[in-house]
PQR file of N, CA, C, O and H, with PARSE charges and radii, in Angstrom:
ATOM      1  N   MET A   1     143.825 156.032 -73.331 -0.4000 1.5000
ATOM      2  CA  MET A   1     143.507 156.051 -71.917 -0.0000 2.0000
ATOM      3  C   MET A   1     142.021 155.748 -71.727  0.5500 1.7000
ATOM      4  O   MET A   1     141.182 156.147 -72.535 -0.5500 1.4000
ATOM      5  N   ARG A   2     141.732 155.075 -70.703 -0.4000 1.5000
ATOM      6  CA  ARG A   2     140.372 154.643 -70.421 -0.0000 2.0000
ATOM      7  C   ARG A   2     139.556 155.768 -69.815  0.5500 1.7000
ATOM      8  O   ARG A   2     140.080 156.598 -69.072 -0.5500 1.4000
ATOM      9  H   ARG A   2     142.413 154.752 -70.047  0.4000 1.0000
ATOM     10  N   ASP A   3     138.267 155.793 -70.136 -0.4000 1.5000
ATOM     11  CA  ASP A   3     137.369 156.783 -69.533 -0.0000 2.0000
ATOM     12  C   ASP A   3     137.192 156.465 -68.054  0.5500 1.7000
ATOM     13  O   ASP A   3     137.323 155.318 -67.626 -0.5500 1.4000
ATOM     14  H   ASP A   3     137.841 155.119 -70.739  0.4000 1.0000
ATOM     15  N   ALA A   4     136.896 157.493 -67.296 -0.4000 1.5000
ATOM     16  CA  ALA A   4     136.651 157.299 -65.862 -0.0000 2.0000
ATOM     17  C   ALA A   4     135.395 156.448 -65.683  0.5500 1.7000
ATOM     18  O   ALA A   4     134.411 156.613 -66.403 -0.5500 1.4000
ATOM     19  H   ALA A   4     136.790 158.424 -67.644  0.4000 1.0000
ATOM     20  N   ALA A   5     135.444 155.555 -64.735 -0.4000 1.5000
ATOM     21  CA  ALA A   5     134.300 154.687 -64.475 -0.0000 2.0000
ATOM     22  C   ALA A   5     133.175 155.493 -63.842  0.5500 1.7000
ATOM     23  O   ALA A   5     133.404 156.426 -63.072 -0.5500 1.4000
ATOM     24  H   ALA A   5     136.244 155.420 -64.150  0.4000 1.0000
ATOM     25  N   SER A   6     131.971 155.111 -64.186 -0.4000 1.5000
ATOM     26  CA  SER A   6     130.817 155.789 -63.598 -0.0000 2.0000
ATOM     27  C   SER A   6     130.698 155.387 -62.130  0.5500 1.7000
ATOM     28  O   SER A   6     131.242 154.361 -61.722 -0.5500 1.4000
ATOM     29  H   SER A   6     131.785 154.353 -64.811  0.4000 1.0000
ATOM     30  N   PRO A   7     129.993 156.188 -61.340 -0.5600 1.5000
ATOM     31  CA  PRO A   7     129.788 155.812 -59.932  0.2800 2.0000
ATOM     32  C   PRO A   7     129.133 154.438 -59.785  0.5500 1.7000
ATOM     33  O   PRO A   7     129.441 153.701 -58.849 -0.5500 1.4000
ATOM     34  N   LEU A   8     128.240 154.094 -60.699 -0.4000 1.5000
ATOM     35  CA  LEU A   8     127.594 152.781 -60.639 -0.0000 2.0000
ATOM     36  C   LEU A   8     128.609 151.663 -60.870  0.5500 1.7000
ATOM     37  O   LEU A   8     128.597 150.655 -60.162 -0.5500 1.4000
ATOM     38  H   LEU A   8     127.990 154.693 -61.460  0.4000 1.0000
ATOM     39  N   GLU A   9     129.481 151.839 -61.855 -0.4000 1.5000
ATOM     40  CA  GLU A   9     130.513 150.830 -62.112 -0.0000 2.0000
ATOM     41  C   GLU A   9     131.449 150.686 -60.919  0.5500 1.7000
ATOM     42  O   GLU A   9     131.823 149.573 -60.547 -0.5500 1.4000
ATOM     43  H   GLU A   9     129.490 152.658 -62.430  0.4000 1.0000
ATOM     44  N   LEU A  10     131.823 151.806 -60.325 -0.4000 1.5000
ATOM     45  CA  LEU A  10     132.691 151.745 -59.144 -0.0000 2.0000
ATOM     46  C   LEU A  10     131.993 151.032 -57.994  0.5500 1.7000
ATOM     47  O   LEU A  10     132.598 150.212 -57.303 -0.5500 1.4000
ATOM     48  H   LEU A  10     131.519 152.709 -60.627  0.4000 1.0000
ATOM     49  N   ALA A  11     130.726 151.347 -57.796 -0.4000 1.5000
ATOM     50  CA  ALA A  11     129.967 150.700 -56.723 -0.0000 2.0000
ATOM     51  C   ALA A  11     129.881 149.194 -56.961  0.5500 1.7000
ATOM     52  O   ALA A  11     130.022 148.404 -56.027 -0.5500 1.4000
ATOM     53  H   ALA A  11     130.235 152.013 -58.357  0.4000 1.0000
ATOM     54  N   GLU A  12     129.647 148.799 -58.221 -0.4000 1.5000
ATOM     55  CA  GLU A  12     129.577 147.371 -58.533 -0.0000 2.0000
ATOM     56  C   GLU A  12     130.913 146.684 -58.273  0.5500 1.7000
ATOM     57  O   GLU A  12     130.949 145.572 -57.745 -0.5500 1.4000
ATOM     58  H   GLU A  12     129.532 149.441 -58.980  0.4000 1.0000
ATOM     59  N   ARG A  13     131.995 147.333 -58.638 -0.4000 1.5000
ATOM     60  CA  ARG A  13     133.326 146.739 -58.438 -0.0000 2.0000
ATOM     61  C   ARG A  13     133.649 146.569 -56.963  0.5500 1.7000
ATOM     62  O   ARG A  13     134.355 145.634 -56.585 -0.5500 1.4000
ATOM     63  H   ARG A  13     131.965 148.236 -59.067  0.4000 1.0000
ATOM     64  N   VAL A  14     133.146 147.456 -56.138 -0.4000 1.5000
ATOM     65  CA  VAL A  14     133.448 147.398 -54.706 -0.0000 2.0000
ATOM     66  C   VAL A  14     132.427 146.546 -53.959  0.5500 1.7000
ATOM     67  O   VAL A  14     132.801 145.703 -53.143 -0.5500 1.4000
ATOM     68  H   VAL A  14     132.573 148.216 -56.445  0.4000 1.0000
ATOM     69  N   LEU A  15     131.144 146.760 -54.231 -0.4000 1.5000
ATOM     70  CA  LEU A  15     130.098 146.119 -53.437 -0.0000 2.0000
ATOM     71  C   LEU A  15     129.905 144.641 -53.739  0.5500 1.7000
ATOM     72  O   LEU A  15     129.663 143.851 -52.826 -0.5500 1.4000
ATOM     73  H   LEU A  15     130.840 147.445 -54.894  0.4000 1.0000
ATOM     74  N   ILE A  16     130.009 144.258 -54.997 -0.4000 1.5000
ATOM     75  CA  ILE A  16     129.769 142.849 -55.334 -0.0000 2.0000
ATOM     76  C   ILE A  16     130.776 141.929 -54.638  0.5500 1.7000
ATOM     77  O   ILE A  16     130.354 140.932 -54.052 -0.5500 1.4000
ATOM     78  H   ILE A  16     130.206 144.899 -55.739  0.4000 1.0000
ATOM     79  N   PRO A  17     132.077 142.209 -54.670 -0.5600 1.5000
ATOM     80  CA  PRO A  17     133.002 141.354 -53.907  0.2800 2.0000
ATOM     81  C   PRO A  17     132.719 141.381 -52.404  0.5500 1.7000
ATOM     82  O   PRO A  17     132.895 140.370 -51.723 -0.5500 1.4000
ATOM     83  N   CYS A  18     132.284 142.523 -51.886 -0.4000 1.5000
ATOM     84  CA  CYS A  18     131.958 142.611 -50.456 -0.0000 2.0000
ATOM     85  C   CYS A  18     130.763 141.729 -50.114  0.5500 1.7000
ATOM     86  O   CYS A  18     130.748 141.063 -49.078 -0.5500 1.4000
ATOM     87  H   CYS A  18     132.141 143.344 -52.439  0.4000 1.0000
ATOM     88  N   VAL A  19     129.765 141.729 -50.987 -0.4000 1.5000
ATOM     89  CA  VAL A  19     128.581 140.892 -50.760 -0.0000 2.0000
ATOM     90  C   VAL A  19     128.973 139.419 -50.783  0.5500 1.7000
ATOM     91  O   VAL A  19     128.547 138.650 -49.921 -0.5500 1.4000
ATOM     92  H   VAL A  19     129.776 142.269 -51.829  0.4000 1.0000
ATOM     93  N   PHE A  20     129.782 139.021 -51.764 -0.4000 1.5000
ATOM     94  CA  PHE A  20     130.220 137.627 -51.821 -0.0000 2.0000
ATOM     95  C   PHE A  20     131.048 137.263 -50.592  0.5500 1.7000
ATOM     96  O   PHE A  20     130.895 136.169 -50.048 -0.5500 1.4000
ATOM     97  H   PHE A  20     130.128 139.645 -52.464  0.4000 1.0000
ATOM     98  N   ALA A  21     131.914 138.155 -50.152 -0.4000 1.5000
ATOM     99  CA  ALA A  21     132.725 137.894 -48.959 -0.0000 2.0000
ATOM    100  C   ALA A  21     131.845 137.762 -47.727  0.5500 1.7000
ATOM    101  O   ALA A  21     132.067 136.883 -46.894 -0.5500 1.4000
ATOM    102  H   ALA A  21     132.039 139.043 -50.593  0.4000 1.0000
ATOM    103  N   ALA A  22     130.850 138.628 -47.608 -0.4000 1.5000
ATOM    104  CA  ALA A  22     129.948 138.568 -46.457 -0.0000 2.0000
ATOM    105  C   ALA A  22     129.168 137.258 -46.454  0.5500 1.7000
ATOM    106  O   ALA A  22     128.993 136.642 -45.403 -0.5500 1.4000
ATOM    107  H   ALA A  22     130.670 139.342 -48.285  0.4000 1.0000
ATOM    108  N   ARG A  23     128.700 136.831 -47.622 -0.4000 1.5000
ATOM    109  CA  ARG A  23     127.978 135.562 -47.712 -0.0000 2.0000
ATOM    110  C   ARG A  23     128.900 134.407 -47.332  0.5500 1.7000
ATOM    111  O   ARG A  23     128.485 133.482 -46.634 -0.5500 1.4000
ATOM    112  H   ARG A  23     128.842 137.332 -48.476  0.4000 1.0000
ATOM    113  N   HIS A  24     130.143 134.459 -47.788 -0.4000 1.5000
ATOM    114  CA  HIS A  24     131.110 133.415 -47.478 -0.0000 2.0000
ATOM    115  C   HIS A  24     131.352 133.350 -45.969  0.5500 1.7000
ATOM    116  O   HIS A  24     131.407 132.265 -45.391 -0.5500 1.4000
ATOM    117  H   HIS A  24     130.480 135.210 -48.355  0.4000 1.0000
ATOM    118  N   ILE A  25     131.494 134.509 -45.340 -0.4000 1.5000
ATOM    119  CA  ILE A  25     131.711 134.556 -43.891 -0.0000 2.0000
ATOM    120  C   ILE A  25     130.510 133.967 -43.162  0.5500 1.7000
ATOM    121  O   ILE A  25     130.681 133.210 -42.206 -0.5500 1.4000
ATOM    122  H   ILE A  25     131.449 135.391 -45.810  0.4000 1.0000
ATOM    123  N   ASP A  26     129.295 134.302 -43.599 -0.4000 1.5000
ATOM    124  CA  ASP A  26     128.090 133.750 -42.972 -0.0000 2.0000
ATOM    125  C   ASP A  26     128.040 132.231 -43.106  0.5500 1.7000
ATOM    126  O   ASP A  26     127.689 131.527 -42.160 -0.5500 1.4000
ATOM    127  H   ASP A  26     129.156 134.916 -44.376  0.4000 1.0000
ATOM    128  N   VAL A  27     128.392 131.738 -44.286 -0.4000 1.5000
ATOM    129  CA  VAL A  27     128.384 130.290 -44.509 -0.0000 2.0000
ATOM    130  C   VAL A  27     129.419 129.618 -43.616  0.5500 1.7000
ATOM    131  O   VAL A  27     129.125 128.601 -42.988 -0.5500 1.4000
ATOM    132  H   VAL A  27     128.677 132.310 -45.055  0.4000 1.0000
ATOM    133  N   MET A  28     130.623 130.174 -43.553 -0.4000 1.5000
ATOM    134  CA  MET A  28     131.677 129.588 -42.723 -0.0000 2.0000
ATOM    135  C   MET A  28     131.288 129.619 -41.247  0.5500 1.7000
ATOM    136  O   MET A  28     131.548 128.666 -40.512 -0.5500 1.4000
ATOM    137  H   MET A  28     130.861 131.001 -44.063  0.4000 1.0000
ATOM    138  N   ARG A  29     130.672 130.705 -40.821 -0.4000 1.5000
ATOM    139  CA  ARG A  29     130.231 130.816 -39.425 -0.0000 2.0000
ATOM    140  C   ARG A  29     129.195 129.738 -39.111  0.5500 1.7000
ATOM    141  O   ARG A  29     129.246 129.128 -38.043 -0.5500 1.4000
ATOM    142  H   ARG A  29     130.461 131.479 -41.418  0.4000 1.0000
ATOM    143  N   GLN A  30     128.261 129.496 -40.023 -0.4000 1.5000
ATOM    144  CA  GLN A  30     127.244 128.473 -39.815 -0.0000 2.0000
ATOM    145  C   GLN A  30     127.869 127.082 -39.795  0.5500 1.7000
ATOM    146  O   GLN A  30     127.479 126.242 -38.983 -0.5500 1.4000
ATOM    147  H   GLN A  30     128.220 129.992 -40.891  0.4000 1.0000
ATOM    148  N   VAL A  31     128.829 126.830 -40.674 -0.4000 1.5000
ATOM    149  CA  VAL A  31     129.516 125.533 -40.685 -0.0000 2.0000
ATOM    150  C   VAL A  31     130.225 125.308 -39.354  0.5500 1.7000
ATOM    151  O   VAL A  31     130.157 124.216 -38.790 -0.5500 1.4000
ATOM    152  H   VAL A  31     129.145 127.512 -41.334  0.4000 1.0000
ATOM    153  N   LEU A  32     130.905 126.336 -38.852 -0.4000 1.5000
ATOM    154  CA  LEU A  32     131.592 126.203 -37.566 -0.0000 2.0000
ATOM    155  C   LEU A  32     130.608 125.950 -36.435  0.5500 1.7000
ATOM    156  O   LEU A  32     130.867 125.128 -35.557 -0.5500 1.4000
ATOM    157  H   LEU A  32     130.960 127.223 -39.310  0.4000 1.0000
ATOM    158  N   ARG A  33     129.472 126.657 -36.451 -0.4000 1.5000
ATOM    159  CA  ARG A  33     128.448 126.442 -35.417 -0.0000 2.0000
ATOM    160  C   ARG A  33     127.933 125.013 -35.451  0.5500 1.7000
ATOM    161  O   ARG A  33     127.826 124.358 -34.414 -0.5500 1.4000
ATOM    162  H   ARG A  33     129.261 127.325 -37.164  0.4000 1.0000
ATOM    163  N   ASP A  34     127.613 124.531 -36.654 -0.4000 1.5000
ATOM    164  CA  ASP A  34     127.090 123.171 -36.797 -0.0000 2.0000
ATOM    165  C   ASP A  34     128.112 122.134 -36.354  0.5500 1.7000
ATOM    166  O   ASP A  34     127.769 121.171 -35.668 -0.5500 1.4000
ATOM    167  H   ASP A  34     127.700 125.063 -37.497  0.4000 1.0000
ATOM    168  N   THR A  35     129.362 122.331 -36.746 -0.4000 1.5000
ATOM    169  CA  THR A  35     130.422 121.398 -36.368 -0.0000 2.0000
ATOM    170  C   THR A  35     130.628 121.393 -34.859  0.5500 1.7000
ATOM    171  O   THR A  35     130.775 120.331 -34.255 -0.5500 1.4000
ATOM    172  H   THR A  35     129.640 123.113 -37.304  0.4000 1.0000
ATOM    173  N   ALA A  36     130.638 122.568 -34.254 -0.4000 1.5000
ATOM    174  CA  ALA A  36     130.795 122.656 -32.801 -0.0000 2.0000
ATOM    175  C   ALA A  36     129.628 121.978 -32.093  0.5500 1.7000
ATOM    176  O   ALA A  36     129.836 121.275 -31.104 -0.5500 1.4000
ATOM    177  H   ALA A  36     130.518 123.431 -34.745  0.4000 1.0000
ATOM    178  N   ALA A  37     128.412 122.174 -32.577 -0.4000 1.5000
ATOM    179  CA  ALA A  37     127.240 121.548 -31.964 -0.0000 2.0000
ATOM    180  C   ALA A  37     127.327 120.028 -32.065  0.5500 1.7000
ATOM    181  O   ALA A  37     126.998 119.323 -31.111 -0.5500 1.4000
ATOM    182  H   ALA A  37     128.243 122.745 -33.381  0.4000 1.0000
ATOM    183  N   GLN A  38     127.767 119.522 -33.215 -0.4000 1.5000
ATOM    184  CA  GLN A  38     127.917 118.075 -33.379 -0.0000 2.0000
ATOM    185  C   GLN A  38     128.994 117.524 -32.457  0.5500 1.7000
ATOM    186  O   GLN A  38     128.823 116.456 -31.870 -0.5500 1.4000
ATOM    187  H   GLN A  38     128.034 120.094 -33.990  0.4000 1.0000
ATOM    188  N   LEU A  39     130.097 118.242 -32.326 -0.4000 1.5000
ATOM    189  CA  LEU A  39     131.177 117.806 -31.447 -0.0000 2.0000
ATOM    190  C   LEU A  39     130.717 117.782 -29.994  0.5500 1.7000
ATOM    191  O   LEU A  39     130.996 116.826 -29.269 -0.5500 1.4000
ATOM    192  H   LEU A  39     130.236 119.110 -32.803  0.4000 1.0000
ATOM    193  N   ILE A  40     130.018 118.824 -29.568 -0.4000 1.5000
ATOM    194  CA  ILE A  40     129.518 118.880 -28.192 -0.0000 2.0000
ATOM    195  C   ILE A  40     128.537 117.737 -27.942  0.5500 1.7000
ATOM    196  O   ILE A  40     128.600 117.086 -26.899 -0.5500 1.4000
ATOM    197  H   ILE A  40     129.792 119.600 -30.156  0.4000 1.0000
ATOM    198  N   ALA A  41     127.633 117.488 -28.888 -0.4000 1.5000
ATOM    199  CA  ALA A  41     126.677 116.392 -28.735 -0.0000 2.0000
ATOM    200  C   ALA A  41     127.403 115.051 -28.651  0.5500 1.7000
ATOM    201  O   ALA A  41     127.038 114.196 -27.844 -0.5500 1.4000
ATOM    202  H   ALA A  41     127.582 118.017 -29.735  0.4000 1.0000
ATOM    203  N   HIS A  42     128.414 114.868 -29.470 -0.4000 1.5000
ATOM    204  CA  HIS A  42     129.189 113.627 -29.445 -0.0000 2.0000
ATOM    205  C   HIS A  42     129.890 113.450 -28.098  0.5500 1.7000
ATOM    206  O   HIS A  42     129.869 112.364 -27.519 -0.5500 1.4000
ATOM    207  H   HIS A  42     128.710 115.563 -30.126  0.4000 1.0000
ATOM    208  N   LEU A  43     130.507 114.520 -27.606 -0.4000 1.5000
ATOM    209  CA  LEU A  43     131.195 114.438 -26.319 -0.0000 2.0000
ATOM    210  C   LEU A  43     130.219 114.162 -25.185  0.5500 1.7000
ATOM    211  O   LEU A  43     130.530 113.391 -24.277 -0.5500 1.4000
ATOM    212  H   LEU A  43     130.524 115.403 -28.077  0.4000 1.0000
ATOM    213  N   LYS A  44     129.043 114.780 -25.225 -0.4000 1.5000
ATOM    214  CA  LYS A  44     128.033 114.519 -24.186 -0.0000 2.0000
ATOM    215  C   LYS A  44     127.615 113.057 -24.206  0.5500 1.7000
ATOM    216  O   LYS A  44     127.505 112.421 -23.158 -0.5500 1.4000
ATOM    217  H   LYS A  44     128.790 115.405 -25.963  0.4000 1.0000
ATOM    218  N   ARG A  45     127.379 112.523 -25.414 -0.4000 1.5000
ATOM    219  CA  ARG A  45     127.003 111.107 -25.516 -0.0000 2.0000
ATOM    220  C   ARG A  45     128.123 110.216 -24.996  0.5500 1.7000
ATOM    221  O   ARG A  45     127.864 109.220 -24.321 -0.5500 1.4000
ATOM    222  H   ARG A  45     127.468 113.040 -26.266  0.4000 1.0000
ATOM    223  N   SER A  46     129.353 110.567 -25.305 -0.4000 1.5000
ATOM    224  CA  SER A  46     130.491 109.763 -24.862 -0.0000 2.0000
ATOM    225  C   SER A  46     130.584 109.736 -23.347  0.5500 1.7000
ATOM    226  O   SER A  46     130.834 108.687 -22.753 -0.5500 1.4000
ATOM    227  H   SER A  46     129.563 111.376 -25.854  0.4000 1.0000
ATOM    228  N   PHE A  47     130.385 110.880 -22.728 -0.4000 1.5000
ATOM    229  CA  PHE A  47     130.512 110.937 -21.277 -0.0000 2.0000
ATOM    230  C   PHE A  47     129.263 110.434 -20.572  0.5500 1.7000
ATOM    231  O   PHE A  47     129.369 109.859 -19.489 -0.5500 1.4000
ATOM    232  H   PHE A  47     130.182 111.732 -23.210  0.4000 1.0000
ATOM    233  N   ASP A  48     128.086 110.629 -21.149 -0.4000 1.5000
ATOM    234  CA  ASP A  48     126.851 110.172 -20.512 -0.0000 2.0000
ATOM    235  C   ASP A  48     126.741 108.653 -20.524  0.5500 1.7000
ATOM    236  O   ASP A  48     126.354 108.056 -19.519 -0.5500 1.4000
ATOM    237  H   ASP A  48     128.000 111.096 -22.030  0.4000 1.0000
ATOM    238  N   GLY A  49     127.070 108.031 -21.625 -0.4000 1.5000
ATOM    239  CA  GLY A  49     126.893 106.594 -21.712 -0.0000 2.0000
ATOM    240  C   GLY A  49     128.184 105.851 -21.930  0.5500 1.7000
ATOM    241  O   GLY A  49     128.170 104.652 -22.210 -0.5500 1.4000
ATOM    242  H   GLY A  49     127.384 108.516 -22.441  0.4000 1.0000
ATOM    243  N   GLY A  50     129.275 106.525 -21.810 -0.4000 1.5000
ATOM    244  CA  GLY A  50     130.529 105.883 -22.152 -0.0000 2.0000
ATOM    245  C   GLY A  50     131.543 105.945 -21.046  0.5500 1.7000
ATOM    246  O   GLY A  50     131.397 105.287 -20.016 -0.5500 1.4000
ATOM    247  H   GLY A  50     129.286 107.499 -21.583  0.4000 1.0000
ATOM    248  N   ILE A  51     132.555 106.721 -21.253 -0.4000 1.5000
ATOM    249  CA  ILE A  51     133.738 106.757 -20.406 -0.0000 2.0000
ATOM    250  C   ILE A  51     133.402 106.998 -18.938  0.5500 1.7000
ATOM    251  O   ILE A  51     133.938 106.311 -18.068 -0.5500 1.4000
ATOM    252  H   ILE A  51     132.674 107.255 -22.090  0.4000 1.0000
ATOM    253  N   ALA A  52     132.540 107.944 -18.651 -0.4000 1.5000
ATOM    254  CA  ALA A  52     132.282 108.332 -17.263 -0.0000 2.0000
ATOM    255  C   ALA A  52     131.588 107.233 -16.471  0.5500 1.7000
ATOM    256  O   ALA A  52     131.736 107.178 -15.251 -0.5500 1.4000
ATOM    257  H   ALA A  52     132.106 108.502 -19.358  0.4000 1.0000
ATOM    258  N   HIS A  53     130.824 106.345 -17.139 -0.4000 1.5000
ATOM    259  CA  HIS A  53     130.052 105.337 -16.416 -0.0000 2.0000
ATOM    260  C   HIS A  53     130.643 103.938 -16.515  0.5500 1.7000
ATOM    261  O   HIS A  53     130.053 102.981 -16.015 -0.5500 1.4000
ATOM    262  H   HIS A  53     130.704 106.390 -18.131  0.4000 1.0000
ATOM    263  N   ARG A  54     131.776 103.812 -17.141 -0.4000 1.5000
ATOM    264  CA  ARG A  54     132.412 102.498 -17.223 -0.0000 2.0000
ATOM    265  C   ARG A  54     133.078 102.176 -15.888  0.5500 1.7000
ATOM    266  O   ARG A  54     133.708 103.039 -15.276 -0.5500 1.4000
ATOM    267  H   ARG A  54     132.256 104.590 -17.548  0.4000 1.0000
ATOM    268  N   PRO A  55     132.937 100.952 -15.449 -0.5600 1.5000
ATOM    269  CA  PRO A  55     133.641 100.576 -14.210  0.2800 2.0000
ATOM    270  C   PRO A  55     135.147 100.539 -14.449  0.5500 1.7000
ATOM    271  O   PRO A  55     135.609 100.220 -15.544 -0.5500 1.4000
ATOM    272  N   SER A  56     135.882 100.861 -13.431 -0.4000 1.5000
ATOM    273  CA  SER A  56     137.334 100.831 -13.567 -0.0000 2.0000
ATOM    274  C   SER A  56     137.802  99.381 -13.617  0.5500 1.7000
ATOM    275  O   SER A  56     137.125  98.509 -13.072 -0.5500 1.4000
ATOM    276  H   SER A  56     135.507 101.120 -12.541  0.4000 1.0000
ATOM    277  N   PRO A  57     138.925  99.097 -14.246 -0.5600 1.5000
ATOM    278  CA  PRO A  57     139.420  97.718 -14.353  0.2800 2.0000
ATOM    279  C   PRO A  57     139.779  97.111 -12.997  0.5500 1.7000
ATOM    280  O   PRO A  57     139.836  95.888 -12.870 -0.5500 1.4000
ATOM    281  N   ASP A  58     140.023  97.945 -11.979 -0.4000 1.5000
ATOM    282  CA  ASP A  58     140.406  97.435 -10.662 -0.0000 2.0000
ATOM    283  C   ASP A  58     139.230  96.826  -9.914  0.5500 1.7000
ATOM    284  O   ASP A  58     139.439  96.027  -9.002 -0.5500 1.4000
ATOM    285  H   ASP A  58     139.977  98.938 -12.082  0.4000 1.0000
ATOM    286  N   ASN A  59     137.998  97.180 -10.272 -0.4000 1.5000
ATOM    287  CA  ASN A  59     136.821  96.692  -9.523 -0.0000 2.0000
ATOM    288  C   ASN A  59     136.375  95.358 -10.000  0.5500 1.7000
ATOM    289  O   ASN A  59     135.404  94.809  -9.480 -0.5500 1.4000
ATOM    290  H   ASN A  59     137.828  97.830 -11.013  0.4000 1.0000
TER
END
């Protein structure tokens, strides 16, 4: 039978995966923010100089 883990070993087993998960969440959140900002900028450019200002085919 295995000896009981020390409090430090238990803390490492619990905290290290939590730290990696937290870092992963932060990275994913930043990627989503950047992607959303790029999409919004693209849509603004499309409407500012594109679709909204094109003359209709009937004119």
